[in-house]
C-alpha positions in Angstrom: -7.3 -4.0 98.1 -9.5 -6.2 95.9 -10.4 -4.2 92.9 -13.7 -6.1 92.4 -15.0 -4.7 95.7 -14.7 -1.1 94.6 -18.1 0.4 94.0 -17.2 2.0 90.7 -18.5 1.0 87.3 -16.0 -0.8 85.1 -16.1 1.9 82.5 -15.0 4.5 85.0 -12.2 2.3 86.2 -11.0 1.8 82.7 -11.2 5.5 82.0 -9.2 6.3 85.1 -6.6 3.7 84.1 -6.4 5.1 80.6 -5.9 8.7 81.9 -3.2 7.6 84.2 -1.4 5.7 81.4 -1.7 8.8 79.1 -0.5 11.1 81.8 2.5 8.9 82.6 3.4 8.8 78.9 3.3 12.6 78.5 5.2 13.1 81.8 7.8 10.6 80.8 8.3 12.4 77.4 8.6 15.8 79.1 11.1 14.3 81.6 13.1 12.9 78.8 13.1 16.3 77.0 14.5 17.9 80.2 17.2 15.3 80.6 18.2 15.5 76.9 18.4 19.3 77.0 21.0 19.0 79.7 23.1 16.7 77.5 22.5 18.3 74.0 23.9 21.6 73.0 21.0 22.6 70.8 17.6 24.2 71.7 14.3 22.3 71.5 10.7 22.9 72.4 7.5 20.8 72.4 3.9 21.7 73.0 1.1 19.1 72.7 -2.6 20.2 73.2 -5.9 18.3 73.2 -8.5 20.6 71.5 -11.4 18.4 72.7 -10.6 18.6 76.4 -8.9 22.0 76.1 -5.9 20.7 78.0 -2.2 21.1 77.4 -0.5 17.8 77.7 3.1 18.7 77.2 4.8 22.1 77.4 8.6 22.1 77.2 10.0 25.6 76.3 6.7 26.4 74.8 7.0 30.1 75.4 10.5 30.4 74.0 11.3 31.9 70.6 12.6 29.7 67.8 13.6 30.2 64.2 10.5 28.6 62.5 11.8 28.2 58.9 8.8 27.0 56.8 6.5 26.7 59.8 6.0 30.4 59.0 3.9 29.2 56.0 1.2 28.2 58.5 0.7 31.8 59.3 0.8 32.7 55.7 -1.8 30.1 54.9 -4.2 31.2 57.7 -3.8 34.9 56.7 -4.6 34.2 53.1 -7.4 31.8 54.0 -9.1 34.4 56.2 -8.6 37.2 53.6 -9.6 35.5 50.3 -12.5 33.5 49.0 -13.0 31.5 45.8 -10.6 32.4 43.0 -7.4 34.4 42.4 -7.4 37.5 40.3 -5.0 36.5 37.6 -4.7 40.0 36.2 -6.5 43.3 35.9 -7.5 44.4 32.4 -9.1 47.1 30.4 -10.2 46.9 26.8 -10.3 50.2 24.9 -11.0 50.1 21.1 -7.9 48.4 19.7 -6.0 48.1 23.0 -5.9 45.5 25.8 -4.2 47.0 28.8 -3.2 44.6 31.5 -1.7 44.9 35.0 -0.2 42.3 37.3 -1.8 41.2 40.5 1.0 39.1 42.0 -0.8 35.9 40.9 1.8 33.1 41.3 -0.1 30.6 39.1 0.5 32.0 35.6 2.4 29.3 33.6 3.5 27.7 36.8 1.9 24.3 36.3 -1.7 25.1 37.3 -3.7 23.6 34.5 -6.9 25.2 35.5 -5.5 28.7 34.9 -7.2 30.4 31.9 -5.0 33.5 31.8 -2.9 32.5 28.9 -5.9 31.4 26.9 -7.5 34.8 27.6 -4.5 36.7 26.3 -4.1 34.6 23.2 -7.7 35.0 22.2 -7.7 38.8 22.3 -7.2 40.5 18.9 -6.3 43.9 20.4 -2.7 45.2 20.9 -1.5 44.3 24.3 0.0 46.8 26.7 1.5 46.0 30.1 1.4 48.5 32.9 4.9 49.3 34.3 4.3 49.0 38.0 6.2 47.2 40.8 5.6 45.8 44.2 6.1 48.2 47.2 9.2 46.5 48.5 12.4 44.6 47.5 12.1 41.5 45.3 13.9 39.6 48.1 12.6 39.4 51.7 14.3 40.8 54.7 17.0 38.5 56.1 17.1 36.1 53.1 20.5 34.7 52.4 21.9 36.6 49.5 24.0 33.8 48.0 21.0 31.5 47.7 19.8 33.6 44.7 20.6 30.8 42.1 18.7 28.1 43.9 15.2 27.0 43.1 13.8 27.8 46.5 14.5 31.5 46.3 12.8 33.1 43.3 12.2 36.8 43.3 8.7 38.2 44.2 7.1 40.6 41.8 3.9 42.1 40.5 3.5 39.9 37.3 5.2 36.6 37.9 5.6 34.2 35.0 6.8 30.5 35.1 7.2 30.9 38.8 10.1 33.2 38.1 12.4 30.2 37.4 13.9 28.5 34.3 14.1 24.7 34.0 17.4 23.5 32.6 18.3 19.9 31.4 21.5 18.7 29.9 22.6 15.5 28.1 26.1 15.5 26.7 26.6 18.8 25.0 22.9 19.4 24.4 21.1 21.9 26.7 17.4 22.3 26.9 15.9 25.4 28.6 12.3 26.3 29.4 11.2 28.9 28.7 13.1 28.8 25.4 13.5 32.6 25.6 16.6 32.0 27.9 18.2 29.5 25.5 20.7 31.9 24.1 21.8 33.1 27.5 22.5 29.6 28.9 26.0 28.3 28.3 28.3 25.4 29.1 31.2 27.0 31.1 33.8 25.2 33.2 35.6 28.4 34.2 32.8 29.6 36.6 31.2 28.0 39.6 28.0 30.1 39.3 24.7 28.8 38.1 23.7 32.4 37.2 25.3 35.8 37.3 24.3 37.8 40.4 22.7 40.7 38.5 22.1 39.3 35.0 20.2 36.4 33.4 23.3 34.6 32.2 23.0 30.9 33.2 25.8 28.3 33.3 26.3 24.6 33.5 29.5 22.6 33.6 30.4 20.2 30.8 30.8 17.1 33.0 27.3 17.4 34.5 24.2 15.5 33.3 20.9 17.0 34.4 17.4 15.8 34.2 16.2 19.1 35.5 17.7 22.0 37.4 15.5 25.0 38.4 17.2 28.4 38.6 15.4 31.7 39.4 15.7 34.4 36.9 16.1 38.1 37.6 12.8 39.8 37.1 11.9 43.1 35.4 8.7 44.4 33.8 10.4 44.6 30.5 11.4 41.0 30.8 7.8 40.1 31.6 6.6 41.9 28.5 9.3 40.0 26.4 8.3 36.6 27.9 4.6 37.3 27.3 5.4 38.3 23.7 7.3 35.1 23.1 4.6 33.0 24.7 1.5 34.4 23.0 3.1 35.3 19.7 2.2 38.9 19.8 4.2 42.0 20.8 3.5 43.2 24.4 4.4 46.8 25.0 5.4 48.2 28.4 3.6 51.5 29.2 3.6 53.9 32.1 1.0 53.6 34.8 -2.1 55.7 34.7 -4.1 55.8 37.9 -7.3 56.8 36.1 -7.7 53.3 34.5 -10.8 51.5 35.5 -9.8 47.8 35.4 -11.8 44.7 35.4 -10.6 41.5 37.2 -9.8 38.3 35.3 -10.0 35.2 37.6 -7.4 32.5 37.2 -7.3 29.5 39.7 -9.0 28.6 42.9 -7.2 29.7 46.0 -7.4 26.1 47.3 -5.0 25.0 44.5 -2.4 27.5 45.8 -2.9 26.6 49.4 -2.4 22.9 48.7 0.9 23.5 46.9 1.9 26.1 49.5 1.8 23.6 52.4 2.1 20.2 50.6 5.3 21.2 48.7 6.4 24.0 51.0 6.4 26.5 48.0 8.3 29.6 49.0 7.3 31.5 45.8 3.6 31.0 46.4 3.9 32.0 50.0 5.5 35.4 49.2 3.0 36.1 46.3 0.0 35.3 48.5 1.2 37.8 51.1 1.7 40.5 48.5 -1.9 39.9 47.5 -3.0 40.2 51.1 -1.2 43.5 51.5 -3.0 44.8 48.4 -6.4 43.6 49.7 -5.8 45.1 53.1 -4.0 48.4 52.3 -4.0 48.8 48.5 -0.3 48.1 48.3 1.5 45.0 47.2 3.6 44.5 50.4 4.3 41.5 52.5 5.1 43.8 55.4 1.6 45.4 55.2 0.1 41.9 55.1 1.9 40.8 58.2 0.7 44.0 60.1 -2.8 43.4 58.9 -2.9 39.7 60.0 -1.4 40.4 63.5 -3.9 43.2 64.0 -7.1 41.5 62.7 -6.6 37.8 62.9 -4.0 37.1 65.6 -4.7 39.7 68.2 -4.5 37.3 71.1 -1.5 35.3 70.1 0.4 34.1 73.2 3.7 35.6 72.3 3.9 38.3 69.7 6.2 37.0 66.9 8.9 38.6 64.9 7.5 37.9 61.5 9.1 39.3 58.4 8.3 37.2 55.4 5.7 34.8 54.0 7.9 31.8 53.3 10.2 31.4 56.4 13.4 31.9 54.3 14.4 34.6 56.7 16.3 33.8 59.9 14.9 37.0 61.4 11.5 35.2 62.0 10.9 34.2 65.6 7.9 32.2 66.8 7.1 30.1 69.8 5.7 26.6 70.0 2.8 27.9 72.0 2.0 30.4 69.2 2.1 27.7 66.6 -0.3 25.5 68.6 -2.5 28.6 69.1 -2.7 29.1 65.4 -3.3 25.4 64.6 -6.1 25.4 67.1 -7.7 28.3 65.4 -7.5 26.5 62.1 -8.9 23.3 63.7 -11.9 25.2 65.1 -12.6 27.3 62.0 -12.0 24.9 59.0 -13.8 21.6 58.6 -11.3 18.9 59.6 -11.4 16.9 56.4 -10.7 20.0 54.3 -8.0 21.2 56.7 -6.1 17.9 56.8 -6.2 17.8 52.9 -4.0 20.9 52.8 -1.2 19.2 54.9 1.6 16.8 54.0 0.8 13.4 55.5 3.5 11.4 57.2 4.7 8.5 55.1 2.3 9.4 52.3 2.5 12.8 50.6 4.2 16.1 50.2 7.4 17.0 52.1 6.6 14.2 54.7 6.3 11.4 52.2 9.5 9.7 53.4 9.1 10.4 57.1 6.8 9.5 60.1 5.5 6.4 58.4 2.8 4.2 60.0 0.5 1.5 58.8 -2.3 4.1 59.2 -1.2 7.6 58.5 -1.3 9.7 61.7 0.7 12.9 61.2 -0.7 15.8 59.2 1.9 18.5 59.6 4.1 21.2 58.2 7.9 20.8 58.5 10.3 23.7 58.6 13.9 23.3 57.6 16.9 25.6 57.5 20.5 24.7 58.1 20.8 23.6 61.7 17.0 23.9 62.3 14.2 21.5 61.9 10.6 21.9 63.1 7.3 20.1 62.7 3.9 21.5 63.6 0.5 20.1 62.9 -2.0 17.4 63.9 -1.5 13.9 65.3 -4.4 11.4 65.2 -3.8 8.8 67.8 -4.6 5.1 67.6 -7.9 5.8 69.4 -8.8 8.5 67.0 -8.0 11.4 69.3 -6.8 14.6 67.5 -3.8 16.2 69.2 -2.2 19.5 68.1 1.5 19.8 68.4 4.5 22.0 67.7 8.0 20.3 67.9 10.9 22.7 67.3 14.6 22.1 67.1 17.1 24.9 66.6 20.9 25.3 66.4 22.0 21.7 66.1 25.0 20.8 64.0 24.9 18.3 61.2 22.0 16.6 59.4 18.4 16.8 60.6 18.0 13.0 60.3 18.7 12.4 63.9 16.2 15.0 65.0 13.6 13.4 62.8 14.2 10.0 64.3 14.0 11.3 67.8 10.8 13.2 67.0 9.3 10.1 65.3 9.9 8.2 68.5 8.1 10.8 70.7 5.2 11.2 68.3 4.7 7.4 67.9 4.5 7.0 71.6 1.8 9.6 71.8 0.0 7.8 68.9 0.1 4.5 70.7 -0.5 5.5 74.3 -2.8 8.5 74.4 
């Protein structure tokens, strides 16, 4: 048949051709995933969705449950974004004659590198005696299903009501000289070749071996309200006294940082500490109790009622292997974000492939095209977010890989190949 004799406008013919090419690309990818799953001994799922046409382009194991790792933070982000506006309450306070009474609000920003925070300046300027309310969060300082022997590593600080310094110390060592921030922990940090621990399990005794040189090592410290009072005293140069709670206090709120600052670090750097503290704040807002569990219940009931497959969701960070989400549910969530948050603002929260955050060294392209959140635990690697094709089409995807052995580098290379083909062909 001579194509020139077809009574169809050229634009329509080109459109049909483009659609056929796109369909063949997605079908080929899906076919390859099926073939690979028969060869590989790990579990993988991929869902790709076009929000403009409302069409699902690829669905391979989309309704199956996976361990999401830090993809869980996408649900934390959305929950906090829907719950809060403007600025974080840095602390609650009450001024009474010669007393300044303060109470924690689970704000993660205090002395944690957020320069816009004014909380420290507020405390230093007050002439009154300072008293800290002795209250705690409504649950354990660790999340359900966290790996207990990860306690001395930077990515697993405790959660609490009045965090300070991100609940971690920063340790550097050159020769026999050790530097510790905050300096409060200097006397409890020692060179010791007889132990393999970085910190005692139940005490704030820190160790480093003599043959190690360190530019910086971050180690979580064990929290307590008395420790918070002592650290505050050391920081502001004035005694802070711990006092029992009195429910009759009528507190005012002191605002610290913009929530946007927390959201960017949450997703860009995959900050576990901020994730957990945000969910504690949601729990308090929703049910007047600082509880991640309450926050999850509230989110599922009020924001995610029509999620395709109800998840098993137990923490804010994704540290727990108890979490279970499906690729379809992640695409559902990302679609809600895409429709509810201006695109430029939304994409600014995410790591950019080859450019920023946790994706700086992966998914490189002449023009950045991946805006997504990775999720990594041993033997698991996932990536969920947005793909902007060569033609400018926005696709929403969730690519999940669970239970493989060895490094995640092979998974990343395979995923990069699939995603680049979508970029070029769709």
